[in-house]
N, C-alpha and C positions, 0 to 999 in steps of 0.2 A: 404910353411909356412901358406898359406891361404886355407881354404876349407869351404864349405857350405853344410850341410847335413840336408835335411828335415826329421824330426822324426815322425811327425803326420800331418794329414790334416783333413779338415772338409768336411763332405758330402754335406752340404746345403749351404756352402759359399766357397770362395777361401782362407780362412784362413789356416795358417799352423804354426806348431811349428818346429823350426830349430835350428841348432847349427853352429855358425860362428866361425871358428878357426882363431886366430891371433897369432903373436909371443909373446904376453903378456897374452895369455889365451883365454878362450871361452866366447862367448856372446850367451846366450840363448834367442831366439826370440819367440814371439814379445817382444820388450824391449824398454822402454823409456830411453833416454840418457840425464843425467843432463848437463847443459851448464856451462862451466868454461872458459869464454871468455879470461881472462888474467891469465890463468894457476891457477885459483881458482874458485870453485863454491862459490859464494859470501856468506861469513859468515859461511861456512861449512868446517871442517877439513877433510883430507883424511880418517882418522879413522872413523869419523861420516858418511862419504859417504859409507864406507864399510858396516856400520850397516843398511843402507837403501836398501842393496842388489843391488846397482848400479854395473854394470859390464863394462860399457863403458861410457866415458865422452868426452865432446867436448872442444876444445880451438880454438881461432881465430888467424890465422897467421898474418892478417893485424895489429891487435891491439898489438900482441906480437912483431911484427917488429918495431912498434913505441916505445914500452917499454916492456921489457928492451933491446930488440934486439935479433935476432936469434943467433948471434955469442956468446953471453953470455950463452944462454941456451945450445948451442952445446958444449961449453967448459966443462960443468958439465956432459955431456953424454946424453943430450936430455931432453924432457919434463918430462918423467917418473921420472927421478932422480931429476930434478929441483923442481917438485911439490910434490914429495913423493907419487906417485901413480903408483903401479906396475901392473895395469890392463890395458886393451886396451884404447887407446886415438884416437880420430878423430880430425883432424884440418880442419876448413873451409878455403877456398882459398883466401878470401878477395873479392870474387865476389859479395857477398851480400852488401858490402860497396859501390859497384857501384850503387846499388839501394838506400841504406839508407843515403848515403852522396852525393846524386845527386847534391845538391846545391854547393858542394865543389869540383866537379870533371869535367873533360873534357874527353869524350870517343871518341876513333877512333879505326880503325881496328887493330892497333898495341897494344893497351892496354888502360889504364886509368891513367890520371894525376890527383893526389889529392892535395888539399891544406891541409897540416897537421893541424888537429884541435887543436893540442897542441901548436904549435909555428908559424903556418902560412907558413912554408916552403913547397916547392913542392916535391911531391913524385910520381914517375912513377911506376906503377905496370902493369906487363904483364904476359902472361903464363909462360915464362921462369923464371921470377923473383919470381912468386908465387911458382913454383916448387922448386926453390933454397931455399926459406925461409922454406917451409914445409919439405924438406929433412934435413935441419939443425935442425929443431925442433924435428924431429924423431918420429912423431906419427905413429901408426899402419896403420891407414886409412887416406888418404889425398884426398882432393876434387879438381877436375879440376877447373881452372879459367873460370868463365862464366859471362855472362851479364844477370842480373835479371831485366826484364822490370817492370815498376810500373803498378799499376792498378788505373784508367783505362789507357790503351794505345791503339793506333790505330793498326789495323792489320799490316800495313806497318812498324810501329815502332817495333812491336813484331817480325816480320819476319826478320828485320835487326839484332835484338838481337839474334835470333836463329842462323842465319848464322855466326855471330861472335862467339857464344858459340861453334858451331861445328868446326869452323876453329881453335879456341883457344884450343879445346880439342886435336886436332891433334898435335899442338905445345907442349901441356903438355905431351902427350905420348912420343914425341921425346926427351923432356928435362928431363923426370924423369929417375933416374938412380938407385934407391934403390930397391933391390928385397925383402927387409923386410918391404916394405910399399905397401899397396893396394891402387891403384888410382881408384877412383870412378868418372864416368862421371855424368853429370846433365842434365836431360831433361827439356827444357824450352818450351815456346809456349803460355804463357798467358792463356786466356780463349777461345782460338780458336782451336777447335778440330782437324782441318786439320794440323795446325802447330804443335800441340802436337804430333800427329801421325807421322809426318815427323821427328820431333826431336827424338822421341823414337826409330825410326828405325835407324837413324844415330848414336845415342849414343850406341845402342845395337851392331852395326856393329863393334865397336872397341874391342869387346870381353874382357871387363875389369872385374875385380873381383867383382864389384858391381855397382849398378846404383841408383842414387837419382832422385827424382822428386822435382824440385825447382820451384821458381816463384809462390808459393802458400802462403797464409797467408800474403799477401802484400797489403791488403785493400779490397779484393773482398769478396762478401757474402759467408757464409759457404756453401750454396748450390752449388756455383761454384767450391769450393774445392772438394766437393763430386763428381761432374760431371767429373772434371779433373782426379781424382784418378781412378774412375770407367772406364774411357776411356783409360787411359794410362797404368795402371798396367798389363792388359792382353797382352800388346805388349812387355813386358820386359821378359828376360830369366827366366825360372823357377828355374834354378840351381844357382842363384846368390842372395845375399841379396838386398832387395829393401828398400830404405830409403826415407821417406817423411819428407822434411825439414821444421822446424818451426812450427810443430803441437804438441799441448800438452793438449788439452781438452779431457775429457773422451769420449764424443760423437763422436768427429772427429776421435779419435784413434780407437774406436770400428768399425766405418764404414770403415776406411782404412784397418784395419786388415781383415775385412770381404771380402775385395777386393784383399788381398794378400800382403799387406805391412808388413814389418818386423821390421823396426827401426824408431824411432821418436826422435826429440829434440825440446825443447822450453825453453825460459827464464821465462815463466809464473810462475812456482811454486816459484822460489826464488824472483821474482819481486813482486808477491803478498805478500809473507812473509815479505819482507822489508817494505811493506805498511800496515802491521797489519792485513792481510787477510789470513784466513786458508781455505784450501780445505778439506771439510768433505764430503766424498762420492762424489756426483756430485754438491754439493752446495758450495757457497762462504760465509764464515762468517767473518764479520768485528769485530775483537776482541776489538775494541774501544767502541763498543756499550754497553750502560749501562746495558743491560740485562744480561751481563756476570759477573757483579760486585760481586754478591753473589752466583754465580754458582760454586759449589765445585765438580762437576763431571769432569772426564777426558775429554779432548777435543774430543777424539773419543775412546770409550772403547774397540773397536775392533782393535785398532792400537797399535803396540808395539814399536813405536819410542820413543825417549827420552822425547819429549814434552808430549806425552800421558801417558807414563809409570810413570813419576815422578812428573807431575804437573797438576794443575787443571785449568779450564777455568778462574776462578777468578784470579789466579796468573798470567796467561798469559795476561789477561785483564789489570792487574796492571802494568806489564812490558811494555806493549804497550802504555798505557796512560802515563807512566813515561818516555817514550822514552828511555828505557833501551835497549842496543844492544842485550842482551841475548834474549829478547822477539822476536826480528826480526830473530835472528839465529834459535831459536826453531821452529818458525812458518815455516821458509824456510825448515828446516829439515823435519818437518811433511809433508809439501806439496810435497816434493820430494818422501818421503815414500809412500804417497797416490797414486801418479802416477805410481811408480814402482810396488806397490801391484796390481794396476789395470792391468798392462800389464802381470804380473805373473798370475793373476786370469784368464785373457783371454787365456793364454797358457794352463792352467789346464782345462779350459772349452773345448778347442779344443780337447785335449786328451780324455776327457770324452764324447765328442759328444753333449755337451749342449750349444755350442757357437752359437750366432746369431748376426746380425748387430746392434740390440738394446740391446746388452749384458749389464747387470747390476748385478754384483756378489752378491749384497746384496738382490737380489730378488730370488736367487737360493738356495733352501733348500737342500744343499748337504753337507755332512760332510767335504769334501775337501775345501769348501768355508766358513767354520764356522767362520773364522777370520773376515769376513765382517759382 
């Protein structure tokens, strides 16, 4: 049910164009994946998502376990039917919440005990429980339960997190029972090259359908992310998708693709949209700014999203200043389209032989990139 086929590669970098096949269709890489934590990409309908050319989206098993519960989702046939999305879905394991909710949890080798942020009750999450939740949710790709160490953390702390991540992966593999789901392992190791190398070798030894690089974008400088990606990616199998978790800026994506990364996700585009900020090429525009009040141009004349096709900067400024929900939705839709266009443009540049790690499609004077 799963396959990964490299269609084109780059002579001057490790970038590649590939097709990842899942039970709910193909994902053409490199590809940005919108985040729909609670079975919804905030403020965006499934129909609008299709118009952005999104091919795979994310949901979070921890949050869906809390509300509405995986049993309810399983009763209607899984996440695809529950949210009305018939394309590939990936679910995170809850391991990131080990990091993000560190003040509410207690970690040991068996798993993590959380204080429910909704009602204060205790929740225990371990590899077996994470697999059970994700099997009930029914996503195409599911993530192994891991421990994501914070930044900064000592080498000893990161080493302990790596050992847990590796032991937990073995338990995830044993507990996972669905052949129509691809289980991805996650490389950890913080900013320590030797630990990253050891983790990559261990995770790759499980021969899983795909591998993610986790523990990045957790507070470390961007240059550390680049060093991690450059060091780890060559250690991963060539014939499997490589997923860099939590990255969604154009600069970081271009550098990662140049080093052989295929998939990305980030909450940034919709989070910025909900705060009145638009991503235009590689800039961030605050639409609350008075300079847009009498600006009757499209937000981005090269973009074909609903916000740019039908509305002006002045109108979007008005919606944001008036705190109208439509404005936040339109900016989120545009921001998603911007990142998806960028990953598509990278793929086209790889095919044409014009890609480099400082790739910027608006600087390429080629007919195939005229939309930028």
